[in-house]
N, C-alpha and C positions, 0 to 999 in steps of 0.2 A: 662830270655831272654828279650831283649828290643823289642819294637814294630817293628822297621825296620827288626830285625833278624827273626821275626816270619813269615814275608812275603817272605823270601828268598827261602824256599822250593816250595812255590807256583809259584814264578817266574821261578825257574829252571824247574818245571814240565811244565809250559806253554811254555817255550823255547823248551823243548824236544818234546812236542806235536806239536808245530808249525813246527819244523824240520822234524818230521815224516810225517806230512801232506804234506809238500812241496815235500819230497822224494817220497811219494806215488803218488802225482800229476804228478811228472816228469816221473815216470815209466809208467804211463798210456799213455804218449805221445810217448813212444818208438816205438810202433807198427805203428805209422803214418809215420815214416821215411823209412820204408821198406815195402810198400804196395805190395800185390800180386794180380795178375789178376785172376779172376774166370775162371778156365779152362773149365767150362761147357758153358760159354758165347759164342755166335756165332761170336762175334767180338774179342775174346781173342787172336787169332794169330796176328791180325792186331795191336791191342793195344800193345802186347808184342814186336812186331817188332819195333814199334815207340819208345817204352821205351828203348829198347836196342840200337837203332840208336842214341838216344839223351842222353844217360846216362852220358856222360862226358861233355855235354854242360851246361853252358857257360865256356869257358876257358879264362884265362887272355889274351892269345894271340889273341883272337877274338875281343877284345875291341880295339877301335881306339886309336892310340897314341895321346897325347896332341900336338896341333900345336905350342903352346908356350913353349919355353924352361923355365925351372925353373929359377926364378930370382936369381941373385947373392946376397949374403948376404949384400953387400954394397947397393944394390938397395932397399932391404927390410928395411935396417936401415934408408935410406933416406926417404922412405915412412912413416916409423914410426915417424921420427923426424918431418915430415911435418904435420902428424896427431896431434902430441903433440902440435906443434905451433898453428895450427888452433883451437885446443881444448882450449888452453890457451887464445887465442884471444876471443873465444866465451864465456869463463868463465868471462873474463874482461868485455865484453859487457853486459852480464847478471848482473854482479855486479853493473854496472852503472845505471840500470833501477830502478826507484823509485817504488817499489812494493806495498807499503802501502800508504793509503790515508794520514796518518800523521796528521790528524786533527779531526774535529767534523764530525761524520758520518752523522748526519742529514743535515749539510751544504753541504756535498759532494752529498748526495742524491738529495737535492734541486737543486744543480748546474747541475746534470745529467738530472733532469726533465726539467730545463730551456733549456738545449741544445737540448733535444728531442722535446720540444714544438716549438723551433725555426725552425725546419725542416718542410717544408710544406708537407702535405700528399696529394697524388693524390686522386681525387674523387673516382676513381675505388677502390683504397685501402680502403678508408673510407667505401664504400658500402660493400666491402668484410668483413671488420671487423664487420659491423652492421649485416650482414647475419650470421656470425659466432656466434655473441652474441645471435641472435634470435634462431638459431639452439640449442645453449646450453640451453637457457631458455625453449624451447619446450621439450628438452630431460630431463631436470630436472622435468618438469611437468609430463611427462610420467612415470618417475621413482618414483614418489611420491606414497606412499602406499594408497590404497583405504580406505575409512572410515570403521570403524568396523561394523559388521553385528549385527543388533539388534536380540537377541536370546530369546526374551520373548514370 
């Protein structure tokens, strides 16, 4: 026997075991579909009356009809054609976008830094950034491990 043939009985056994476990699990749920009321309970007659009165609810006739008529096949075809057209236009627009920098990455990063530096920052924003940096510094200080204890 070759190596793949040796595992075939194991796979068959595993499949049978899985099927048996699934069947056992499903049979355990059967009792949940037909529950019975405890006859010794003081509310048993009321519960049974409610169950019997609503046994057939909901019926399809109780659901409201749709206010819109089902669209004709020609209308559906027109809507699909419109979606395909707009999808094609969107794909063309996405294809025209220049997605890659196409050049030197460090030059691109420098140009981004220059554009960011050209925008003036409000004093309140600068103060907030300074407060954030100070909070981060204090948090790092608190998170630093204490010096080792001398055990001599």
